[in-house]
FIPAMAR-328779 format. One record per residue (C-alpha): residue in one letter; y, x, z. Coordinates in pm, whole numbers, padded with zeros to 5 digits, always signed. Example, Ala and Ser with C-alpha at 12.3 -4.5 7.8 and 13.67 -1.06 7.14 Angstrom:
<nodes>
a-00450+01230+00780;s-00106+01367+00714;
</nodes>
This chain:
<nodes>
m+06399-08778+03405;p+06179-08703+03100;d+06332-08739+02754;t+06304-09091+02617;k+06161-09046+02268;i+05886-09238+02089;t+05608-09007+01968;s+05338-09268+01901;i+05286-09640+01921;h+05003-09888+01980;f+04972-10191+01753;q+04755-10456+01919;l+04666-10643+01602;t+04474-10927+01766;g+04354-11061+02097;r+04032-11184+01940;c+03700-11005+01991;n+03350-11066+01859;l+03182-10935+02178;r+03179-11057+02539;c+03136-10738+02742;i+03066-10818+03104;f+03318-10579+03263;c+03605-10641+03020;g+03924-10795+03154;q+04010-10927+02809;q+03683-11117+02791;n+03720-11257+03141;g+04056-11419+03085;m+04319-11148+03055;f+04439-11278+02720;g+04385-11640+02825;e+04482-11783+02489;r+04326-11636+02179;s+04575-11498+01931;g+04470-11673+01608;s+04770-11800+01412;r+05011-11626+01653;e+04923-11280+01523;i+05197-11069+01369;p+05179-11062+00987;p+05130-10725+00813;e+05484-10729+00672;k+05626-10729+01024;w+05395-10447+01136;i+05510-10242+00837;e+05874-10312+00919;i+05815-10190+01276;a+05629-09881+01154;e+05914-09782+00926;t+06152-09770+01223;l+05947-09477+01359;r+06037-09239+01077;p+06378-09130+01212;l+06231-09091+01563;t+05946-08847+01515;p+05843-08601+01238;k+05477-08716+01246;p+05467-09090+01319;q+05137-09186+01484;i+04999-09538+01523;i+04687-09651+01708;l+04541-09986+01601;w+04341-10187+01851;g+04284-10534+01996;g+04069-10727+02098;e+03869-10601+01806;p+04122-10480+01543;l+03876-10513+01255;l+03889-10892+01304;y+04252-10887+01191;e+04226-11040+00843;p+04486-10821+00665;f+04350-10504+00833;d+04265-10320+00509;r+04599-10399+00350;l+04794-10284+00656;a+04592-09968+00721;r+04600-09863+00356;y+04978-09903+00340;l+05035-09708+00663;s+04807-09426+00554;d+04954-09400+00204;a+05303-09403+00358;g+05221-09094+00563;f+05152-09236+00908;e+04872-09078+01113;l+04630-09350+01221;g+04384-09400+01502;i+04167-09701+01580;i+03986-09822+01893;t+03690-10042+01796;n+03357-10165+01930;g+03200-10039+01607;t+03020-10357+01503;l+03235-10429+01194;i+03267-10077+01055;d+03036-10159+00764;r+03303-10392+00622;h+03570-10118+00624;a+03381-09789+00607;e+03553-09646+00298;l+03896-09712+00446;l+03805-09571+00788;n+03661-09256+00632;r+03968-09196+00418;c+04265-09312+00624;f+04203-09246+00994;k+04262-08928+01190;a+04077-09062+01495;i+03810-09334+01525;y+03738-09431+01886;i+03416-09628+01942;s+03315-09787+02273;l+02958-09676+02345;d+02831-09683+02701;g+02468-09570+02698;d+02132-09601+02529;a+02024-09916+02345;p+01883-10114+02642;y+02190-10055+02858;h+02454-10097+02587;n+02295-10420+02464;r+02277-10561+02816;i+02649-10495+02866;r+02783-10582+02522;g+02525-10809+02357;k+02181-10819+02197;g+02143-10579+01905;v+02493-10434+01937;f+02376-10074+01988;e+02155-10080+01679;r+02434-10227+01469;v+02684-09967+01588;e+02430-09689+01531;r+02385-09799+01170;n+02760-09821+01120;i+02819-09473+01261;g+02594-09349+00983;l+02853-09479+00737;l+03120-09245+00878;k+02966-08915+00770;e+03239-08869+00508;r+03520-08924+00757;s+03833-08714+00731;g+03917-08750+01102;e+03744-08730+01438;l+03478-08965+01573;i+03526-09012+01947;f+03305-09211+02185;l+03458-09390+02485;s+03198-09447+02757;t+03276-09660+03062;l+03089-09561+03377;a+03002-09888+03550;d+02770-09960+03842;e+02453-09960+03633;n+02508-09641+03436;v+02721-09419+03662;e+02423-09226+03799;s+02299-09153+03446;a+02639-09017+03338;p+02512-08656+03320;d+02260-08764+03055;l+02502-08975+02848;p+02653-08692+02640;r+02305-08571+02544;i+02189-08924+02449;l+02504-09026+02263;g+02555-08680+02117;k+02259-08742+01886;l+02478-08989+01694;g+02715-08709+01591;p+03049-08767+01766;d+03310-08494+01764;r+03374-08557+02134;i+03293-08799+02416;h+03532-08936+02679;l+03389-09069+03006;q+03596-09334+03182;r+03554-09472+03532;l+03537-09844+03597;m+03879-10001+03647;y+03943-10247+03928;f+04204-10330+04193;s+04183-10438+04555;r+04340-10760+04680;a+04616-10559+04848;e+04696-10372+04522;i+04708-10692+04317;d+04929-10869+04568;a+05164-10569+04583;y+05182-10552+04201;r+05264-10919+04161;a+05525-10900+04436;w+05681-10597+04264;l+05698-10783+03932;r+05863-11083+04094;k+06117-10873+04284;e+06219-10629+04010;f+06165-10826+03688;q+06152-11194+03792;t+05810-11241+03634;d+05446-11258+03740;d+05105-11166+03602;p+04822-11392+03719;t+04592-11241+03455;i+04563-10925+03666;e+04332-11123+03893;v+04044-11062+03649;w+04037-10697+03765;h+03992-10784+04133;r+03726-10593+04322;e+03749-10437+04664;e+03720-10060+04692;d+03356-09962+04660;s+03271-09640+04842;t+02914-09645+04708;y+03037-09650+04348;r+03295-09378+04421;e+03035-09151+04579;k+02795-09197+04287;l+03080-09135+04042;e+03196-08813+04206;k+02841-08679+04226;a+02769-08767+03863;l+03093-08618+03731;a+03034-08295+03920;e+02704-08262+03737;v+02871-08349+03405;r+03121-08068+03460;r+02844-07822+03544;r+02644-07905+03232;a+02954-07900+03012;e+03057-07558+03143;n+02704-07431+03074;g+02719-07555+02715;e+02435-07804+02759;y+02597-08081+02555;p+02609-08109+02173;c+02983-08183+02168;p+03286-08151+02398;v+03294-08396+02690;f+03617-08508+02857;l+03668-08693+03183;n+03956-08939+03182;p+04081-08937+03543;h+04275-09218+03705;g+04620-09162+03847;g+04752-08812+03905;d+05054-08662+04073;s+05281-08644+03767;p+05484-08948+03657;c+05346-09154+03372;l+05505-09065+03039;a+05394-09380+02855;p+05726-09565+02909;f+05907-09259+02770;r+05680-09180+02474;r+05453-09464+02361;p+05543-09835+02342;h+05264-10086+02302;i+05328-10393+02087;k+05112-10694+02168;y+04992-10928+01895;d+05255-11186+01999;g+05543-10939+01961;r+05593-10844+02326;v+05680-10476+02379;l+05489-10326+02671;f+05453-09981+02825;c+05113-10034+02987;t+04807-10051+02765;d+04598-10247+03015;f+04847-10439+03230;y+05058-10707+03062;g+05281-10839+03339;f+05594-10658+03223;d+05749-10658+02878;a+06080-10504+02774;g+06145-10760+02501;n+05999-10910+02184;i+06022-10762+01836;f+06083-11110+01694;d+06409-11120+01892;s+06534-10757+01885;s+06464-10428+01711;l+06214-10187+01863;s+06489-09930+01918;d+06712-10178+02101;i+06420-10286+02321;f+06298-09933+02392;h+06644-09813+02495;g+06757-10139+02654;p+06848-10199+03020;k+06519-10370+03105;a+06318-10075+02973;e+06544-09827+03152;h+06499-10010+03481;y+06122-10007+03433;r+06124-09631+03370;k+06320-09571+03689;e+06070-09781+03883;i+05779-09584+03739;l+05940-09251+03824;a+05990-09377+04178;g+05618-09459+04201;h+05672-09829+04264;n+05400-09972+04035;p+05091-10005+04259;l+04851-10009+03963;c+04942-09667+03824;a+04689-09502+04054;h+04408-09663+03851;c+04534-09586+03503;s+04379-09312+03288;w+04685-09307+03060;k+04896-09169+03344;s+04733-08826+03312;n+04790-08814+02935;r+05075-08573+02874;t+05096-08590+02494;f+04986-08930+02355;q+04903-08749+02034;l+04612-08800+01794;d+04467-08454+01844;
</nodes>
């Protein structure tokens, strides 16, 4: 069994978002309720962050949501964490960067922006004028001290144009681009997941239904063909920046439950970034250390090592062996 040691942590500051992206599980009901007044106050986030210091020499925290820049005390929290020596990353849709540009430039080691294609496509997926707004905001990050990383989801409408995406988006000056396949689950996978949750943890996750879609061989064939061309062009040095492919699944066991807890805006401690059916406890009831090393978390880790979670085959985090901001 891998060593159980926290190396980084995700703070989901809010479940709110200012966009309604058509393929997003959060938008289509995954959060159900909106977080609002139930969000964790900055003092509690700081208390949790401080517990990381004895656990790892370089504590790393990724802030996300929803849209994390909607979290009202965002500047106060991020400034404290940065000044206290934590390495910070943020995952954002990029539309609110203009309100926080100085802080993002100074305090963040990694700024991840969701950007899926040229203006017509991105606006159709995420909303009218979104691409232009994000493009302007990216121009405010020229003095950044960390990396600017684009996350591009390859959906039905843009998968065939994937080989051109790094060239198009590369003009905006990212340090690297990550291409991600569309995430979905078949009826059989969802039913198996919910049955597993009920059997092993006496809980259920009806929100997973928002990701339902039967296996699509046409999409898979287009994806494989497009990614083969992406690899060829990348190897030939045809792109203006490094391009990475975030694969789903993999043969090695997922290290997330051993390395990187994820704290939801309501205090629940999770190990999956995208699937919220299981939690190991709540930081309003117990300390992070007690939850992370508790019997419920240990049982979950054993189940993951045994390959019993049916959704792991569709998770791009499973192939991540470091969970580091580098």
